[in-house]
Each structure stands twice: as C-alpha cells, then as structure tokens.
C-alpha positions in Angstrom: 0.0 0.0 0.0 2.7 2.5 0.9 4.6 1.5 -2.3 1.5 2.3 -4.4 1.1 5.7 -2.8 4.7 6.5 -3.3 4.5 5.5 -7.0 1.5 7.7 -7.5 3.1 10.7 -5.9 6.3 10.2 -7.9 4.3 10.0 -11.2 2.4 13.2 -10.5 5.7 15.1 -9.6 7.3 13.8 -12.8 4.4 14.9 -14.9 4.5 18.4 -13.3 8.2 18.7 -13.9 7.9 17.7 -17.6 5.1 20.3 -18.1 7.2 23.0 -16.4 10.1 22.2 -18.6 8.0 22.5 -21.8 6.6 25.8 -20.6 10.1 27.1 -20.0 11.2 26.1 -23.5 8.2 27.8 -25.3 9.1 31.3 -26.7 7.6 34.3 -24.8 5.5 36.8 -26.7 7.6 39.7 -27.9 7.4 42.8 -25.6 8.4 46.3 -26.5 11.7 47.3 -25.0 12.6 50.7 -23.8 14.5 52.6 -26.5 12.8 50.8 -29.4 10.8 52.6 -32.1 7.1 51.7 -31.8 4.0 52.4 -33.8 0.9 53.1 -31.5 -2.5 52.7 -33.0 -4.9 55.2 -31.4 -8.6 55.1 -30.7 -10.2 56.6 -33.8 -7.8 55.1 -36.3 -4.8 57.5 -36.1 -1.3 56.2 -35.7 1.7 57.6 -33.8 5.3 56.7 -34.2 8.1 57.3 -31.7 10.7 56.0 -29.3 9.4 54.1 -26.3 10.7 55.7 -23.1 8.8 53.7 -20.5 5.5 52.0 -19.8 3.2 51.0 -17.0 -0.1 49.0 -16.9 -2.0 52.3 -17.2 0.0 54.3 -19.8 3.1 54.5 -21.9 5.6 57.4 -22.5 7.1 57.9 -26.0 9.4 60.4 -27.5 8.0 61.8 -30.8 10.4 63.4 -33.4 8.2 66.5 -33.7 6.0 66.7 -30.6 8.6 65.6 -28.1 8.0 63.4 -25.1 4.3 62.6 -24.4 2.3 60.3 -22.2 -0.5 58.2 -23.7 -3.1 56.3 -21.6 -3.6 52.7 -22.7 -7.4 53.4 -22.8 -6.7 55.6 -25.8 -4.7 52.9 -27.6 -5.8 49.9 -29.6 -2.3 48.4 -30.2 1.4 49.0 -30.0 3.9 47.2 -32.1 7.7 47.4 -32.4 8.8 49.1 -35.6 10.9 47.0 -37.9 14.4 48.0 -38.8 13.2 49.0 -42.3 10.2 51.3 -41.8 9.3 50.8 -45.5 8.7 47.1 -44.9 6.1 47.8 -42.2 2.7 47.0 -43.8 0.3 49.9 -44.1 2.9 52.4 -42.8 1.2 55.8 -43.2 2.8 58.4 -45.4 1.4 61.2 -43.2 1.5 60.7 -39.5 -1.2 62.1 -37.3 0.2 63.2 -34.0 -1.6 63.9 -30.7 -1.3 67.7 -30.0 -1.6 67.5 -26.2 -0.5 65.0 -23.5 -3.0 62.4 -22.4 -2.6 61.9 -18.6 -5.5 59.7 -17.5 -7.8 57.0 -18.7 -10.9 59.2 -18.5 -9.5 62.0 -20.8 -10.9 61.9 -24.3 -8.4 61.6 -27.1 -7.3 64.9 -28.6 -7.9 65.8 -32.1 -5.0 65.0 -34.3 -2.5 67.4 -35.9 -1.7 66.3 -39.4 2.1 66.3 -39.9 3.0 66.5 -43.6 6.2 64.5 -43.9 6.8 65.9 -47.4 6.7 69.5 -46.3 7.6 69.1 -42.6 4.8 71.4 -41.6 2.0 70.9 -39.0 -1.5 72.3 -39.3 -4.6 72.0 -37.2 -7.5 74.1 -36.1 -7.6 72.6 -32.6 -3.8 72.9 -31.9 -4.5 76.3 -30.3 -3.1 78.5 -33.1 -4.1 78.9 -36.7 -1.7 78.2 -39.5 0.5 81.3 -40.0 0.0 83.2 -43.3 3.0 83.2 -45.6 5.1 86.3 -44.9 4.5 89.2 -47.3 7.5 90.2 -49.4 9.3 93.2 -48.0 9.8 95.8 -50.6 13.1 97.7 -50.6 13.0 101.2 -49.3 13.7 103.7 -52.0 16.4 106.2 -51.3 14.4 108.9 -53.1 11.7 111.1 -51.5 9.8 114.0 -53.0 7.9 116.8 -51.5 5.4 119.5 -52.6 4.0 122.3 -50.6 1.7 125.2 -51.4 -0.5 127.9 -49.8 -2.5 130.8 -51.3 -4.3 133.7 -49.7 -6.6 136.3 -51.3 -8.2 139.2 -49.6 -10.5 141.8 -51.2 -11.4 144.4 -48.5 -9.9 147.8 -47.8 -6.9 146.4 -49.7 -6.9 143.7 -52.3 -4.1 141.2 -51.5 -3.0 138.1 -53.2 -0.3 136.0 -51.6 1.1 132.7 -53.0 3.8 130.3 -51.9 4.9 127.2 -53.7 7.7 124.9 -52.7 9.0 121.5 -53.9 12.0 119.4 -53.4 13.7 116.0 -53.9 15.9 114.1 -51.5 18.3 111.2 -52.2 19.6 109.6 -49.0 21.6 106.5 -48.0 21.7 106.7 -44.2 25.2 107.2 -42.7 26.7 107.4 -46.2 25.4 110.3 -48.3 22.5 112.7 -48.8 21.6 115.0 -51.7 18.8 117.5 -51.3 17.2 120.0 -53.7 14.8 122.6 -52.6 12.9 125.3 -54.6 10.7 127.9 -53.0 8.7 130.7 -54.7 6.9 133.7 -53.1 4.6 136.0 -55.0 2.5 138.8 -53.6 0.5 141.7 -54.9 -1.1 144.6 -53.0 -3.9 146.4 -54.9 -2.6 144.7 -58.1 1.0 146.0 -57.5 3.7 143.3 -57.1 5.3 143.6 -53.7 7.2 140.2 -53.7 8.5 138.1 -56.4 11.3 135.8 -55.1 12.6 132.4 -56.1 15.2 130.5 -54.0 16.7 127.3 -55.2 19.2 125.4 -53.0 21.1 122.1 -53.6 23.2 120.5 -50.8 25.3 117.3 -50.9 26.6 115.8 -47.7 29.0 112.9 -47.6 29.6 111.1 -44.3 33.2 110.2 -43.3 32.9 106.5 -42.4 33.1 105.6 -38.7 33.0 109.2 -37.5 30.5 112.0 -36.9 32.2 114.2 -39.5 31.1 114.9 -43.0 32.1 117.1 -46.0 29.6 119.1 -48.0 29.0 121.1 -51.2 26.2 123.7 -51.4 24.9 125.7 -54.4 22.3 128.4 -54.2 20.5 130.5 -56.7 18.2 133.4 -55.9 16.1 135.7 -58.2 14.2 138.7 -57.1 13.0 141.3 -59.7 12.4 143.8 -56.9 16.1 143.8 -55.7 18.9 145.8 -57.1 21.0 142.6 -57.6 18.0 140.8 -59.4 19.9 137.5 -59.5 22.4 135.9 -57.1 24.4 132.7 -57.5 26.4 131.3 -54.6 28.6 128.2 -54.0 30.3 126.9 -50.8 32.1 123.8 -49.6 33.6 122.6 -46.4 33.3 120.2 -43.5 30.6 119.5 -40.9 30.1 117.7 -37.6 27.0 115.9 -36.3 26.5 117.0 -32.6 23.3 115.0 -32.3 21.6 112.3 -34.4 17.9 111.9 -34.5 15.7 110.8 -32.9 14.6 112.9 -31.2 17.2 115.6 -31.7 19.5 116.2 -34.7 22.1 119.1 -34.9 24.7 119.6 -37.6 27.3 122.4 -37.7 29.2 123.3 -40.9 32.1 125.6 -41.8 33.6 126.3 -45.2 34.4 128.8 -47.9 32.9 129.9 -51.2 31.8 132.9 -53.2 28.7 134.8 -54.3 28.1 136.4 -57.7 25.5 139.1 -58.1 24.0 140.0 -61.4 22.2 143.3 -62.1 23.1 146.8 -60.8 25.9 145.5 -58.5 27.3 142.8 -60.9 30.1 141.8 -58.5 31.7 138.6 -57.0 32.3 138.3 -53.2 34.7 135.6 -51.8 33.0 134.4 -48.6 33.3 132.3 -45.5 30.4 130.1 -44.5 28.9 129.0 -41.2 25.7 127.0 -40.7 23.7 125.3 -38.0 20.9 122.9 -39.0 18.7 121.2 -36.4 15.5 119.1 -36.0 13.4 118.0 -33.1 11.0 115.1 -33.5 8.4 116.0 -30.8 6.3 112.9 -31.6 6.2 110.5 -34.5 3.8 112.9 -36.2 5.0 116.3 -35.2 8.4 118.0 -35.7 10.2 121.3 -35.7 13.2 122.0 -37.8 15.4 125.1 -38.2 18.4 126.3 -40.2 20.5 129.4 -40.2 23.6 130.2 -42.2 25.8 133.3 -42.5 28.2 134.0 -45.4 30.5 137.0 -44.5 32.8 138.5 -47.1 36.4 137.5 -46.6 37.8 141.0 -47.1 35.2 142.6 -44.9 33.3 140.4 -42.4 30.9 143.3 -41.6 29.4 142.6 -45.0 27.4 139.4 -45.0 24.3 137.6 -46.1 22.2 135.5 -43.8 19.1 133.3 -44.3 17.4 131.6 -41.4 14.2 129.5 -41.3 12.1 127.7 -38.7 9.3 125.3 -39.8 6.7 123.2 -37.9 5.2 120.1 -39.5 2.2 118.0 -38.4 1.4 114.8 -40.2 -2.3 114.7 -40.9 -2.3 111.4 -42.9 1.0 109.6 -42.7 -0.1 106.9 -45.2 -0.8 109.6 -47.8 2.1 111.7 -46.8 -0.1 114.7 -46.1 1.0 117.3 -43.5 0.2 120.7 -42.2 3.2 123.1 -42.4 3.8 126.5 -41.0 7.0 128.5 -41.0 9.0 131.7 -41.1 11.9 132.7 -43.4 14.1 135.7 -42.5 16.8 137.1 -44.8 19.3 139.8 -44.0 21.9 141.5 -46.2 24.1 144.0 -44.4 25.2 145.9 -47.6 22.3 147.2 -49.7 21.8 150.2 -51.9 20.4 153.3 -50.3 16.7 153.3 -50.0 16.3 149.5 -50.1 15.3 147.3 -47.2 18.1 145.1 -45.7 15.6 142.5 -44.3 13.0 140.3 -45.8 10.6 138.5 -43.5 8.2 135.9 -44.9 5.6 133.9 -42.8 3.7 131.0 -44.4 1.3 128.2 -43.6 -0.2 125.5 -45.8 -0.2 121.9 -46.9 2.7 119.6 -47.7 2.7 116.3 -49.5 5.6 113.7 -49.2 5.8 110.9 -51.6 
C-alpha cells in the first residue's frame, strides 16, 4: 500500500516537472523594450510613431520626433507594435503621421484631435492645436532712397486792400543713411497789393553731404541761386564747400554744424563777386512720431570785410495729418538779411507762411 502511494506521488511530480520544462522552452510573446521605435494605434484610427521611453499597466511614454516626449493612456490605444528595422517594410505604414497635440494623462481623458504632420513639407497644421496656421510672410519691398515733397498755400483778400499771396515749394531728397545725402529745394513767393507786385522771389538750394565713415564728421557742397525782380541785384548765385560735424543724431534731436568757404556772384546793378566764408547750423526736433520742428541758419561773410554778409534763417513746424498719404500741415518763417544794400532798399526780408505739404 505504501509503495503504491509513493509510486502515484512520484508519477504526479514527474508529470508536473515535464510540463514546467515544456513551458520554459516555449518562446515568450515579444514585448516592446525601452528605446525601441514603436507604432501606436490610437482610438479613432490614427497612428503615432516614436521611441518608447517607459510603460506602466496604465500608460506609456514615448518620444516623438516633432511633438517631443508625451504620455498616452492605454485606454486611448488599440495596439502597440515594435517598428521593424526597415520602416518601409512595415505593412500599411502611413505616409502622413497624425500626432496627438496634447498629452493624455489619465484614462478618462478623451483623445485629442490630431495634428496632421505632412512628412513631405515638414509642416504641421490644425484648427484645434490652439493656433491657426500662419499666413505666408508678405514680401518686404526695398525702401527707395528717393523722397519728393510738394507744398503750397495761397491767400486772397478783397477788402480795404486787395491782397493776393502765393507760396509754392518743392524738393527732392536722395539719402543712404550714414553714407550720403543730396537735397534739392525750390521755393517761390509771389505777392500783390492792390494789383501792384510787392514780392517776387525764387530761391533754389542744392546740398550734398558725404559722411566720413566711422565718424560724426562729413564734408559738404552747397549751391544756391536766388532771383528777385524787386532787388537791385536781381539774380544771385552762390557756392560753398567745407566740413561738418553731427553734434546729435535723431531721434529725437539732430544738430549739424558746418564751416567752409565759397563765393557769391550778383547780377544786375551790382554785378560783383564776393569771396565768402560760410557758417551754418541745421537742427531738427521730433516732438512725436507725427510732429516735428526744424530750423536752419547760415551766414556768409565777405572774406575781405566780415561786416558785409548775407544770412538766411528758417524755422518750420510740420504736423502729419495722414501719414499713409504723406499729407502734412506746415507753417514756418523765413528771414533774410543782407548788411550791404543800396540806399533806399530794405536790408531785411521776412516771410511767414502756412499751408499743406505732400511727401511721396
């Protein structure tokens, strides 16, 4: 009896040992290993490819090439397979990969809408990603070094006296900042009092400034022509040249001083040439981005007698009414003084004006 029991127990143990040995020899189902590339099939049919970082019974963490490290709850997955060494050999491998835009941190969170990643263009678009797709940048047009300006005002009064007053001005500027600047200005005043001409004056000025690289210094050339039928000289032509220094650069203040030499030729009753020195100050104050004041004064004394000189000064206020159109209000004063004039003539000319200016 004891021998039968022992034989029975021995047979059971032998059977169990054989079964255990067979189980140990059977291959275990493949499991994703940390660091492997995996393809995760998401609820809704989308796929996500990335490097497996870690996993738990509730979720996995993968590192996506575009979206970075992200956590995906297993409740939002239908499958996860290890990617083969040759991605092209994986059946049904998607050409465009839809990626989850936000992390999924718990089983109750609904799956986020996908962001379509276009592998051909390397761009991601999606209405639910929080930002709309950026519009393509508009081409930036080069800034022209040229600028033109026109200004005009007119006044007519028919009361105790009949007065007609006209001012017209125009100009052109060519400027490459910190390199060179050429400016041409023309200004014409015409005035009648009871049909008699009391002012008929044209002033044309051309100035070229050339910056000395790496310094605040510059050199300049200036030519100026003036015609006035009511003056003894009638026409005057001047030319100067020299050096200048920028004391301040805008914004908001700009101030340039200049010194040089030149000559003035008068045509008419005087018909003479005067060698001259030249001194100038030119400044501008940008009060706001739409309002500014600028001023200029120069004096040209005769070299052989500095008590004889010509001076023109100006102050002008500008207010931009429509910056896009280049329309501005302008008001100013121009004062001219000549120390040596024929007997009976006025040594000073004062002109005050206001009107509109157009920059384009």
